[in-house]
C-alpha positions as CSV (number, residue, x, y, z in Angstrom):
1,X,9.1,4.8,-20.6
2,X,8.4,2.3,-23.4
3,X,5.5,2.4,-25.8
4,X,2.2,1.0,-24.6
5,X,1.0,-2.4,-25.8
6,X,-0.7,-2.1,-29.1
7,X,-0.4,1.7,-29.0
8,X,-3.2,1.9,-26.5
9,X,-3.4,5.5,-25.3
10,X,-4.3,6.9,-21.9
11,X,-8.0,7.2,-20.9
12,X,-11.1,5.6,-22.1
13,X,-11.7,4.6,-25.8
14,X,-13.7,7.4,-27.3
15,X,-17.4,6.4,-27.4
16,X,-20.2,8.2,-29.3
17,X,-21.0,11.4,-27.6
18,X,-24.1,11.3,-25.4
19,X,-26.5,14.1,-25.7
20,X,-27.2,14.0,-21.9
21,X,-24.0,13.3,-20.1
22,X,-24.2,12.3,-16.5
23,X,-23.6,15.1,-13.9
24,X,-20.0,15.5,-12.9
25,X,-18.6,13.4,-15.7
26,X,-16.9,14.0,-19.0
27,X,-19.4,14.5,-21.9
28,X,-17.6,11.6,-23.6
29,X,-18.7,9.2,-20.8
30,X,-21.1,6.6,-22.1
31,X,-22.3,4.0,-19.5
32,X,-23.0,0.4,-20.4
33,X,-25.9,-1.6,-19.0
34,X,-24.7,-3.8,-16.2
35,X,-24.9,-7.6,-16.3
36,X,-24.5,-8.8,-12.7
37,X,-26.4,-12.1,-12.7
38,X,-23.3,-14.1,-13.5
39,X,-25.1,-15.9,-16.3
40,X,-22.9,-17.1,-19.1
41,X,-22.9,-15.0,-22.3
42,X,-24.4,-16.5,-25.5
43,X,-21.9,-18.5,-27.5
44,X,-22.4,-16.0,-30.3
45,X,-20.9,-13.2,-28.3
46,X,-17.7,-12.3,-30.1
47,X,-16.2,-10.3,-27.4
48,X,-13.0,-11.4,-25.6
49,X,-13.8,-13.1,-22.3
50,X,-11.9,-11.8,-19.3
51,X,-12.1,-13.1,-15.7
52,X,-10.7,-10.9,-12.9
53,X,-9.9,-12.7,-9.6
54,X,-10.3,-10.4,-6.7
55,X,-12.5,-7.3,-6.3
56,X,-10.1,-5.2,-4.3
57,X,-8.5,-1.9,-5.5
58,X,-6.4,-3.4,-8.3
59,X,-9.0,-6.0,-9.4
60,X,-11.9,-3.6,-9.6
61,X,-9.8,-1.2,-11.6
62,X,-8.7,-4.0,-14.0
63,X,-12.4,-5.0,-14.5
64,X,-13.5,-1.5,-15.2
65,X,-10.8,-0.9,-17.9
66,X,-11.2,-4.3,-19.4
67,X,-15.0,-3.8,-19.8
68,X,-14.5,-0.2,-21.1
69,X,-12.2,-1.5,-23.7
70,X,-14.7,-4.0,-25.0
71,X,-14.1,-7.2,-23.1
72,X,-16.8,-9.4,-21.7
73,X,-15.6,-9.1,-18.1
74,X,-16.5,-11.1,-15.0
75,X,-15.2,-10.0,-11.6
76,X,-15.0,-12.8,-9.0
77,X,-14.7,-12.1,-5.3
78,X,-14.8,-14.3,-2.3
79,X,-16.4,-11.8,0.1
80,X,-20.0,-10.5,-0.2
81,X,-19.0,-7.0,-1.2
82,X,-15.3,-6.6,-2.1
83,X,-12.9,-3.7,-1.5
84,X,-12.6,-4.3,2.2
85,X,-9.1,-2.9,2.5
86,X,-10.4,0.3,0.8
87,X,-13.0,0.5,3.6
88,X,-10.5,0.3,6.4
89,X,-7.8,2.4,4.9
90,X,-7.0,5.9,6.2
91,X,-8.9,5.3,9.4
92,X,-12.1,4.7,7.4
93,X,-11.5,7.8,5.2
94,X,-9.4,6.1,2.4
95,X,-6.2,7.8,1.4
96,X,-6.9,7.5,-2.3
97,X,-3.6,9.0,-3.6
98,X,-0.5,10.9,-2.5
99,X,-0.4,14.6,-3.3
100,X,3.0,14.0,-4.9
101,X,4.8,10.8,-5.8
102,X,8.4,10.0,-4.9
103,X,9.3,6.9,-6.9
104,X,12.4,6.3,-4.7
105,X,10.2,5.5,-1.7
106,X,9.0,2.3,-3.2
107,X,10.6,-1.0,-2.2
108,X,11.3,-4.0,-4.4
109,X,13.7,-6.9,-4.7
110,X,13.1,-6.8,-8.5
111,X,14.4,-4.3,-11.0
112,X,13.8,-0.8,-9.8
113,X,13.8,0.3,-13.5
114,X,10.9,-2.1,-14.2
115,X,9.0,-0.9,-11.2
116,X,9.4,2.8,-12.3
117,X,8.1,1.9,-15.8
118,X,5.0,0.5,-14.2
119,X,4.6,3.5,-11.9
120,X,4.8,5.9,-14.8
121,X,2.2,4.1,-16.8
122,X,-0.7,6.2,-15.3
123,X,0.5,9.5,-14.0
124,X,-0.8,10.9,-10.7
125,X,-2.7,13.8,-12.3
126,X,-4.6,11.4,-14.6
127,X,-5.4,9.0,-11.8
128,X,-6.9,12.0,-9.9
129,X,-9.0,13.0,-12.9
130,X,-10.3,9.5,-13.2
131,X,-11.6,9.5,-9.7
132,X,-13.1,13.0,-9.9
133,X,-14.6,12.8,-13.4
134,X,-15.3,9.1,-14.1
135,X,-16.0,7.7,-10.6
136,X,-17.6,11.1,-9.7
137,X,-15.8,11.5,-6.3
138,X,-14.7,15.0,-5.1
139,X,-11.2,14.8,-3.7
140,X,-9.5,17.0,-1.1
141,X,-5.8,17.6,-0.4
142,X,-4.4,17.5,3.1
143,X,-1.1,19.4,2.6
144,X,0.2,18.7,6.1
145,X,0.0,15.0,5.5
146,X,0.7,15.2,1.7
147,X,-2.4,12.9,1.2
148,X,-5.5,13.0,-0.9
149,X,-8.9,11.9,0.6
150,X,-12.4,11.9,-0.7
151,X,-14.0,15.2,0.3
152,X,-16.7,13.2,2.1
153,X,-14.1,11.6,4.3
154,X,-15.9,8.3,3.6
155,X,-13.9,5.3,2.4
156,X,-17.2,3.6,1.4
157,X,-17.8,6.3,-1.2
158,X,-14.6,5.2,-2.9
159,X,-15.3,1.5,-2.8
160,X,-19.0,1.9,-3.8
161,X,-18.1,4.4,-6.5
162,X,-15.7,2.0,-8.1
163,X,-18.1,-0.9,-8.0
164,X,-20.9,1.3,-9.4
165,X,-18.7,2.3,-12.3
166,X,-17.9,-1.3,-12.9
167,X,-21.6,-2.1,-13.0
168,X,-22.3,0.8,-15.4
169,X,-19.6,-0.3,-17.9
170,X,-21.0,-3.8,-18.0
171,X,-18.9,-5.9,-15.6
172,X,-20.5,-9.0,-14.3
173,X,-19.9,-9.5,-10.6
174,X,-19.7,-12.9,-9.0
175,X,-19.6,-12.1,-5.3
176,X,-19.2,-14.6,-2.4
177,X,-17.5,-17.0,-4.8
178,X,-14.1,-18.3,-4.0
179,X,-11.7,-19.3,-6.8
180,X,-10.0,-22.7,-6.2
181,X,-7.7,-22.9,-9.2
182,X,-6.6,-21.0,-12.3
183,X,-5.2,-23.3,-15.0
184,X,-4.3,-23.0,-18.7
185,X,-6.9,-24.9,-20.9
186,X,-6.0,-25.4,-24.6
187,X,-5.1,-21.9,-25.4
188,X,-7.6,-20.4,-23.0
189,X,-8.0,-20.3,-19.2
190,X,-10.2,-22.2,-16.8
191,X,-11.1,-20.6,-13.5
192,X,-12.4,-23.2,-11.0
193,X,-14.9,-22.0,-8.4
194,X,-15.7,-23.4,-5.0
195,X,-19.3,-24.4,-6.0
196,X,-17.8,-26.9,-8.5
197,X,-18.5,-24.8,-11.5
198,X,-15.9,-23.0,-13.6
199,X,-15.4,-20.1,-15.9
200,X,-13.6,-20.2,-19.2
201,X,-11.8,-17.1,-20.4
202,X,-9.4,-15.7,-23.0
203,X,-7.5,-13.8,-20.3
204,X,-7.3,-14.0,-16.5
205,X,-6.3,-11.2,-14.2
206,X,-4.9,-12.3,-10.8
207,X,-5.6,-9.5,-8.3
208,X,-6.3,-11.5,-5.2
209,X,-4.0,-9.4,-3.0
210,X,-1.3,-10.6,-0.6
211,X,-1.3,-11.8,3.0
212,X,-1.9,-8.6,5.0
213,X,-4.9,-8.0,7.1
214,X,-6.4,-11.5,6.7
215,X,-9.6,-10.3,8.4
216,X,-10.4,-8.6,5.1
217,X,-10.2,-11.9,3.2
218,X,-6.6,-11.8,2.1
219,X,-5.3,-15.3,2.3
220,X,-2.5,-15.4,-0.1
221,X,-4.5,-17.4,-2.7
222,X,-3.3,-15.2,-5.6
223,X,0.3,-15.8,-4.6
224,X,-0.4,-19.6,-4.5
225,X,-2.0,-19.5,-7.9
226,X,1.0,-17.6,-9.3
227,X,3.5,-20.0,-7.7
228,X,1.5,-23.0,-9.1
229,X,1.9,-21.6,-12.5
230,X,5.7,-21.4,-12.2
231,X,6.1,-17.8,-11.2
232,X,9.1,-16.8,-9.0
233,X,8.1,-15.4,-5.6
234,X,10.5,-13.2,-3.7
235,X,10.1,-14.1,0.0
236,X,7.0,-12.4,1.4
237,X,6.9,-10.6,4.7
238,X,4.6,-8.2,6.6
239,X,5.4,-4.6,5.6
240,X,4.1,-1.3,7.1
241,X,3.4,-3.1,10.4
242,X,3.6,-2.0,14.0
243,X,6.7,-3.0,16.1
244,X,6.7,-4.8,19.4
245,X,9.0,-4.4,22.4
246,X,9.0,-7.0,25.0
247,X,11.3,-5.0,27.3
248,X,8.5,-2.7,28.4
249,X,10.9,0.1,28.8
250,X,8.4,2.7,27.4
251,X,5.2,0.9,28.2
252,X,4.2,3.7,30.7
253,X,4.1,6.1,27.7
254,X,1.3,4.2,25.9
255,X,-0.9,6.7,24.1
256,X,1.7,9.4,23.8
257,X,2.4,10.6,20.2
258,X,4.7,13.0,18.5
259,X,6.7,13.6,15.3
260,X,10.1,11.9,15.2
261,X,12.7,10.8,12.7
262,X,13.5,7.0,12.7
263,X,16.4,5.2,11.2
264,X,16.3,1.4,10.8
265,X,19.6,-0.2,9.9
266,X,20.5,-3.8,9.2
267,X,23.5,-5.4,7.5
268,X,21.7,-5.3,4.2
269,X,19.2,-2.4,4.4
270,X,18.6,1.1,5.7
271,X,15.4,3.1,5.9
272,X,14.7,6.6,7.3
273,X,11.3,8.1,7.9
274,X,10.1,11.3,9.5
275,X,6.5,11.4,10.7
276,X,4.0,10.4,13.4
277,X,5.1,8.1,16.2
278,X,2.9,6.5,18.8
279,X,3.8,4.6,21.9
280,X,1.5,1.6,22.3
281,X,1.1,-0.8,25.2
282,X,3.1,-3.4,23.4
283,X,5.6,-1.2,21.4
284,X,5.4,1.4,18.7
285,X,3.2,2.4,15.8
286,X,2.4,5.4,13.6
287,X,3.5,6.3,10.0
288,X,7.2,6.7,10.8
289,X,7.3,3.3,12.5
290,X,5.4,1.6,9.7
291,X,7.5,3.1,7.0
292,X,10.8,1.6,8.4
293,X,9.3,-1.6,9.7
294,X,10.3,-3.7,6.7
295,X,14.0,-3.4,7.6
296,X,13.3,-4.7,11.1
297,X,11.0,-7.5,10.0
298,X,13.4,-8.8,7.3
299,X,16.3,-8.7,9.7
300,X,14.5,-11.2,12.0
301,X,14.9,-13.9,9.4
302,X,18.3,-13.0,8.2
303,X,20.5,-12.5,11.3
304,X,21.0,-13.8,14.8
305,X,19.4,-11.9,17.6
306,X,22.7,-10.1,18.3
307,X,22.8,-8.9,14.6
308,X,19.2,-7.7,14.2
309,X,18.5,-4.3,12.8
310,X,19.0,-1.3,15.0
311,X,16.2,1.2,15.4
312,X,17.4,4.7,16.2
313,X,15.3,7.7,16.9
314,X,15.8,11.5,16.7
315,X,13.1,12.8,19.1
316,X,13.0,16.4,18.0
317,X,14.2,18.4,14.9
318,X,17.3,19.4,16.8
319,X,20.8,18.2,16.1
320,X,23.8,17.8,18.5
321,X,24.7,21.5,18.3
322,X,21.1,22.7,19.0
323,X,20.7,20.4,22.0
324,X,24.1,21.4,23.4
325,X,23.1,25.0,23.2
326,X,19.9,24.3,25.1
327,X,21.9,22.6,27.8
328,X,24.1,25.7,28.5
329,X,23.8,26.7,32.2
330,X,20.9,29.1,32.8
331,X,20.5,29.9,36.5
332,X,18.8,27.1,38.4
333,X,17.2,25.6,35.3
334,X,17.2,21.8,35.5
335,X,17.9,19.1,32.9
336,X,14.3,18.1,32.9
337,X,13.1,21.7,32.3
338,X,15.5,22.0,29.3
339,X,14.3,18.7,27.7
340,X,10.6,19.2,28.3
341,X,10.8,22.6,26.7
342,X,11.1,20.5,23.4
343,X,9.3,17.3,24.3
344,X,6.3,16.0,26.2
345,X,6.8,15.9,30.0
346,X,6.5,12.1,30.4
347,X,8.8,11.4,27.5
348,X,11.4,14.0,28.7
349,X,11.5,12.3,32.1
350,X,11.8,8.8,30.6
351,X,14.7,9.9,28.3
352,X,16.6,11.4,31.1
353,X,16.3,8.1,32.9
354,X,17.5,6.2,29.8
355,X,20.5,8.6,29.6
356,X,21.1,8.1,33.4
357,X,20.9,11.8,34.1
358,X,19.3,13.1,37.3
359,X,16.2,15.1,36.1
360,X,16.5,17.4,39.1
361,X,20.1,18.4,38.5
362,X,20.7,22.0,37.4
363,X,22.3,22.4,34.0
364,X,25.3,24.1,35.6
365,X,25.9,20.9,37.6
366,X,26.0,18.5,34.6
367,X,29.3,16.9,33.8
368,X,30.5,16.9,30.3
369,X,30.0,13.1,29.9
370,X,26.4,13.5,31.1
371,X,25.7,16.2,28.6
372,X,27.1,14.1,25.8
373,X,25.2,11.0,26.9
374,X,21.9,13.0,27.0
375,X,22.5,14.6,23.6
376,X,23.2,11.2,22.1
377,X,20.0,9.8,23.6
378,X,17.9,12.7,22.2
379,X,19.5,12.7,18.7
380,X,20.2,9.0,18.0
381,X,18.8,7.0,20.8
382,X,18.3,3.3,20.4
383,X,14.7,2.1,20.6
384,X,14.5,-1.5,22.0
385,X,12.3,-3.8,19.9
386,X,11.7,-7.6,19.8
387,X,9.3,-8.4,17.0
388,X,6.4,-7.1,14.9
389,X,2.6,-7.4,14.7
390,X,2.9,-9.5,11.6
391,X,0.3,-9.8,8.8
392,X,-2.6,-9.2,11.1
393,X,-1.8,-5.5,11.4
394,X,0.5,-5.1,8.3
395,X,-1.0,-2.7,5.8
396,X,0.7,-4.4,2.8
397,X,2.7,-7.5,1.9
398,X,6.3,-7.2,1.0
399,X,7.9,-9.4,-1.6
400,X,5.8,-11.4,-4.1
401,X,5.8,-12.2,-7.8
402,X,9.1,-11.1,-9.5
403,X,8.6,-8.1,-11.8
404,X,11.1,-9.7,-14.1
405,X,8.4,-12.1,-15.1
406,X,5.9,-9.4,-15.9
407,X,5.7,-7.2,-19.0
408,X,5.7,-3.7,-17.4
409,X,3.6,-2.3,-20.3
410,X,0.7,-4.7,-19.9
411,X,1.2,-6.6,-16.6
412,X,1.0,-9.8,-18.7
413,X,2.9,-12.9,-17.5
414,X,6.1,-13.6,-19.5
415,X,5.5,-17.3,-18.7
416,X,1.8,-17.6,-19.7
417,X,0.2,-15.5,-22.4
418,X,-3.3,-14.4,-21.3
419,X,-2.4,-14.3,-17.6
420,X,-2.1,-10.9,-16.0
421,X,-1.0,-10.0,-12.5
422,X,-1.5,-6.8,-10.6
423,X,-1.7,-5.1,-7.2
424,X,-0.3,-6.4,-3.9
425,X,0.8,-9.8,-5.1
426,X,3.6,-8.2,-7.1
427,X,7.0,-7.5,-5.6
428,X,6.6,-3.8,-4.8
429,X,5.2,-1.6,-2.1
430,X,5.4,2.0,-1.0
431,X,5.2,4.0,2.2
432,X,2.1,5.2,4.1
433,X,0.3,8.0,2.2
434,X,-1.6,6.6,-0.7
435,X,1.4,5.1,-2.4
436,X,0.0,1.5,-2.4
437,X,-3.3,2.6,-3.8
438,X,-1.4,4.4,-6.6
439,X,0.3,1.1,-7.3
440,X,-3.0,-0.8,-7.3
441,X,-4.8,1.7,-9.6
442,X,-1.9,1.8,-12.1
443,X,-1.3,-1.9,-12.3
444,X,-5.0,-2.7,-12.4
445,X,-5.6,-0.3,-15.2
446,X,-2.7,-1.5,-17.3
447,X,-3.8,-5.1,-16.9
448,X,-7.4,-4.3,-17.7
449,X,-6.6,-2.5,-20.9
450,X,-4.2,-5.2,-22.1
451,X,-6.7,-8.1,-21.5
452,X,-9.1,-6.5,-23.9
453,X,-6.5,-5.8,-26.6
454,X,-8.1,-8.3,-29.0
455,X,-11.7,-7.2,-28.3
456,X,-13.6,-5.8,-31.1
């Protein structure tokens, strides 16, 4: 990991010690008075002017750190409250972070080395301390899921806590204000607003998100701004999205869930995930499905229907030998009884039908080819699929701004000094489990610190 920009160290700049620190926060914490009116600062204000576009996870984090490091910071957001993906994440509980981070699980078409440098810029333990001590949110681990949630189980506490911290450190919030253009302006930046006014800044942070879950306000504006400024965009696609199956083969199982291992394989990519799996009325969902969906989605645009990615499933943690052992003759025990000993009844019956094995046949009556066919269905069966739910249900956008055009220490554009990019509009995403918030927090923090580097 390379040195940080301007030798900036982790954590807040050290303020004067308060004699009465706020409960639950470090004694070094010193809040600043908010300025939320959106009124312009006096011309005599010597501080570096920073505008952050987008009050989601990455943008709010960037604004907090820019203000804490001395910049006059304005956070512009199109919705009335911001952070709407935070509110819906984790089923309304907000999976703030993973318990452990596996860098190899992130996906990018850019340099994996550059991505790793960004991921390592704010270690997991330090991110956790930030939420617990600076935001003031108690966190709780869920070891079975390897996820970290607020102890209150309320996503709103995370969103509101971040915005409250932004207010305390002096961020000016301009809510319900859509940005229409971001353009260089004689060594500075002009941010045009939908009401016809504009903001002038020394630095701009693009944190407007991607295309996923448009109901939250994500419309791809940040990607469009980056492209208009000459940045290379790797093709975008819906990632972590449910999969559809027009065949209806398993439609009768809608609502049934279990833990499986899925393998998605295309001519160019392969992904494996073990986790929750849910049959829906239209196809499949659940963490395991979402985590491999990018391979399927991308194959739709890269191959003919005959060459699309294959989705294979291992229905139980049993391999060929283990299933073969369970199919040894045992009195009058039937094939259905042997399978449903390991799997839900309805699924067991459906898989026997897929394998073309009579569920009522005694194990002793099964021919060798029937046993092999049944084992193959249970260990590496093919799941039919036709398409995906798209951006409407995708939890994140795949593709985006090439990391080759971003300084991994600062998130500053290599094309435009004073332009910083962070969060979902960058070419990287991780699996379900807090990985994408980790990316948002880390990139937002790095950008925020760097925008204020010249602040007094």
